[in-house]
matplotlib code that plots the C-alpha trace (Angstrom):
import matplotlib.pyplot as plt

x = [-26.8, -26.6, -24.8, -27.0, -27.2, -26.1, -28.2, -29.4, -27.3, -28.5, -26.4, -26.0, -23.7, -24.0, -22.0, -20.1, -17.8, -14.8, -13.9, -11.4, -14.1, -13.2, -16.3, -16.3, -18.4, -19.2, -21.2, -23.9, -26.1, -28.7, -30.0, -33.5, -34.6, -33.4, -29.5, -27.5, -24.8, -22.8, -19.6, -17.1, -15.3, -11.9, -11.1, -8.2, -5.7, -8.3, -10.9, -14.6, -15.0, -17.6, -16.0, -15.9, -19.4, -20.4, -18.7, -20.8, -23.9, -23.1, -22.6, -25.8, -27.5, -26.2, -27.9, -25.3, -25.6, -22.6, -20.5, -17.3, -16.0, -14.1, -10.8, -8.9, -11.4, -8.6, -6.3, -8.7, -12.4, -14.3, -11.4, -12.4, -9.5, -9.0, -6.3, -3.5, 0.0, -0.8, -3.7, -1.4, 1.0, -1.8, -3.4, -0.1, 0.3, -2.8, -2.0, 1.4, -0.6, -2.9, -1.4, -2.7, -4.2, -6.4, -7.6, -8.6, -10.7, -12.7, -13.0, -14.2, -16.8, -18.1, -18.2, -20.5, -22.8, -23.5, -23.3, -27.0, -27.0, -25.4, -21.8, -19.6, -16.7, -14.2, -13.4, -10.4, -8.7, -5.1, -4.3, -7.7, -6.5, -3.7, -6.3, -8.4, -5.5, -4.7, -8.6, -8.4, -5.7, -7.4, -10.9, -14.0, -14.7, -16.1, -13.9, -11.7, -11.0, -7.8, -7.4, -3.8, -2.9, 0.5, 1.7, 0.5, 4.2, 4.9, 2.3, 3.2, 4.2, 0.6, -1.5, -5.1, -8.0, -10.4, -10.1, -8.6, -9.2, -6.3, -6.6, -3.4, -2.4, 0.5, 1.4, 1.4, 4.9, 4.1, 3.5, 6.2, 5.7, 8.2, 6.0, 2.8, 4.7, 5.7, 2.1, 0.9, 3.6, 2.5, -1.1, -1.7, -5.3, -5.7, -7.1, -4.9, -5.7, -3.4, -5.0, -3.3, -3.9, -2.4, -2.7, -6.3, -7.7, -11.2, -11.5, -13.6, -12.1, -8.6, -6.5, -5.7, -9.4, -9.8, -13.4, -12.9, -10.5, -12.7, -15.7, -14.0, -12.6, -16.1, -17.7, -15.0, -15.4, -19.2, -18.7, -16.0, -18.2, -21.2, -19.0, -17.6, -21.0, -22.4, -19.8, -20.0]
y = [-47.1, -49.1, -47.4, -46.5, -49.2, -48.2, -48.4, -52.0, -53.4, -52.7, -55.4, -59.1, -61.6, -62.9, -65.5, -64.3, -66.0, -64.7, -65.5, -68.2, -70.0, -68.9, -68.4, -65.8, -63.9, -60.3, -57.8, -56.2, -53.4, -51.6, -48.1, -47.5, -46.0, -45.8, -45.9, -42.9, -45.1, -48.1, -48.6, -51.4, -51.0, -52.6, -53.7, -53.1, -55.9, -56.9, -58.5, -57.6, -56.9, -55.0, -51.7, -52.4, -53.7, -50.4, -48.5, -50.4, -49.8, -46.0, -45.5, -47.5, -45.0, -42.3, -43.8, -46.1, -49.9, -51.0, -54.1, -55.2, -58.6, -60.7, -60.5, -63.0, -65.7, -66.9, -67.4, -68.1, -67.7, -65.7, -63.5, -60.9, -59.2, -56.6, -53.9, -55.1, -56.1, -59.7, -58.9, -56.7, -59.5, -61.9, -59.5, -59.0, -62.6, -63.1, -60.1, -61.8, -65.1, -63.5, -62.3, -58.9, -60.4, -62.6, -59.6, -57.7, -60.8, -60.5, -56.7, -57.3, -59.7, -57.3, -54.5, -56.8, -57.5, -54.0, -52.2, -52.2, -49.6, -47.0, -45.9, -47.8, -46.4, -48.0, -46.7, -48.4, -48.2, -49.0, -52.3, -51.3, -47.9, -49.4, -51.7, -48.7, -47.1, -50.5, -50.8, -47.3, -48.3, -51.8, -51.9, -50.2, -47.8, -44.4, -43.1, -44.3, -43.2, -44.2, -43.7, -44.0, -46.5, -47.6, -49.4, -47.1, -46.1, -49.6, -49.4, -45.9, -47.5, -47.8, -44.6, -44.4, -44.5, -43.1, -40.0, -40.8, -38.9, -39.5, -39.0, -39.2, -38.5, -36.2, -38.3, -41.5, -43.0, -45.7, -43.2, -40.5, -37.0, -37.9, -40.8, -38.5, -36.2, -39.1, -40.2, -36.6, -36.3, -39.6, -38.6, -34.9, -35.4, -36.8, -34.9, -35.1, -34.0, -34.5, -34.4, -33.7, -37.3, -40.8, -43.8, -45.5, -42.1, -43.1, -46.2, -45.5, -48.8, -47.7, -45.5, -43.4, -42.5, -38.9, -38.1, -34.4, -35.7, -38.6, -36.4, -33.9, -36.8, -38.4, -35.1, -34.7, -38.4, -37.9, -34.7, -36.3, -39.3, -37.0, -35.0, -38.3, -40.1, -37.0, -37.1, -40.9]
z = [58.7, 55.4, 52.4, 49.6, 46.9, 43.5, 40.4, 39.3, 36.7, 33.1, 31.4, 31.3, 29.9, 26.4, 24.2, 21.3, 18.8, 17.0, 13.4, 14.4, 16.3, 19.9, 22.0, 24.8, 27.2, 27.0, 29.2, 27.1, 28.0, 26.0, 26.4, 27.6, 24.1, 20.7, 20.8, 20.0, 18.8, 20.0, 22.2, 22.8, 26.1, 26.3, 29.7, 31.9, 32.9, 35.8, 33.6, 33.2, 36.8, 38.7, 37.6, 33.9, 34.0, 35.8, 32.9, 30.3, 32.2, 32.6, 28.9, 28.3, 30.6, 28.4, 25.4, 23.9, 23.1, 25.0, 25.4, 27.1, 25.8, 28.3, 26.5, 29.0, 28.1, 25.6, 28.6, 31.4, 31.7, 34.3, 35.3, 37.9, 39.7, 42.4, 42.4, 44.7, 43.5, 43.0, 40.9, 38.7, 38.3, 37.4, 34.9, 33.2, 32.9, 31.0, 28.6, 27.8, 26.7, 24.3, 20.9, 19.7, 16.5, 18.7, 20.9, 17.7, 16.6, 19.7, 19.4, 15.8, 16.9, 19.6, 17.1, 14.8, 17.6, 18.4, 15.0, 14.3, 17.2, 14.9, 14.5, 16.7, 18.9, 21.3, 24.7, 26.5, 29.9, 30.7, 28.5, 26.9, 26.1, 23.9, 22.5, 21.6, 19.8, 17.8, 17.0, 15.6, 13.1, 12.1, 12.9, 11.5, 14.3, 14.0, 17.0, 19.9, 23.3, 24.9, 28.7, 29.9, 27.3, 28.7, 25.7, 22.9, 22.1, 21.2, 18.2, 16.7, 13.3, 12.9, 11.7, 13.3, 10.6, 13.3, 15.2, 18.8, 22.0, 24.5, 28.2, 30.4, 34.0, 34.8, 37.8, 35.9, 36.1, 33.6, 30.8, 31.1, 29.4, 26.5, 25.6, 25.4, 23.2, 20.8, 20.7, 20.0, 17.1, 15.6, 15.7, 14.8, 14.1, 17.8, 20.8, 23.9, 27.4, 30.5, 34.1, 37.4, 38.4, 38.4, 36.3, 36.8, 37.7, 36.3, 38.4, 41.6, 43.0, 42.8, 45.3, 42.3, 41.6, 41.0, 40.7, 39.5, 36.5, 35.8, 35.3, 33.1, 31.2, 30.7, 29.6, 27.1, 26.0, 25.6, 23.6, 21.3, 20.6, 19.7, 17.3, 15.5, 15.4, 13.8, 11.1, 10.6]

ax = plt.figure().add_subplot(projection="3d")
ax.plot(x, y, z, "-o")
ax.set_aspect("equal")
plt.show()
């Protein structure tokens, strides 16, 4: 018996250009009706792979005009990695090649593309969780959601200008509880939730996937975005 096919993709690739002239791809998905707002999705270290495209499409089904820029295009185009140890090493290598200020240019260009859909938020995972935090400090976003942003603690000298929702896993060895406490102290206006889950718990393609935690985090994310967009 064949497994049931998932929903058909909503999105497609489009070309964007950053202020420095860099041209890059992005997965863009519109909602079926009038958008309730816009979202930029910041990828993990595995590229805009099938999981991230699915995340984009999922938020589009929830009514958001949603885009995920291919942030690795500055190092290598068309990167789509799996989740084994070799992929982790390769993805980390691409991250090391791209300065943060260049990543922010690509996120800013993505914001400009979708801002006609209403208030723009950013949701990021892993590396993207850190990017969501930095974007909340620098870019014109109405809200930011950071899933297990491993390197947020390296950027605590910056104060978020937008409200930030943080999701962490209690079993995540890459983000010790002491780091979470530092993040909380640095951002008293933020909202922090800790789950009985490991790093990457939102990704259904990873061994760490925790569907119960992922659902609770997603429900909280949708509620948080609705509240922030209402205030925007």
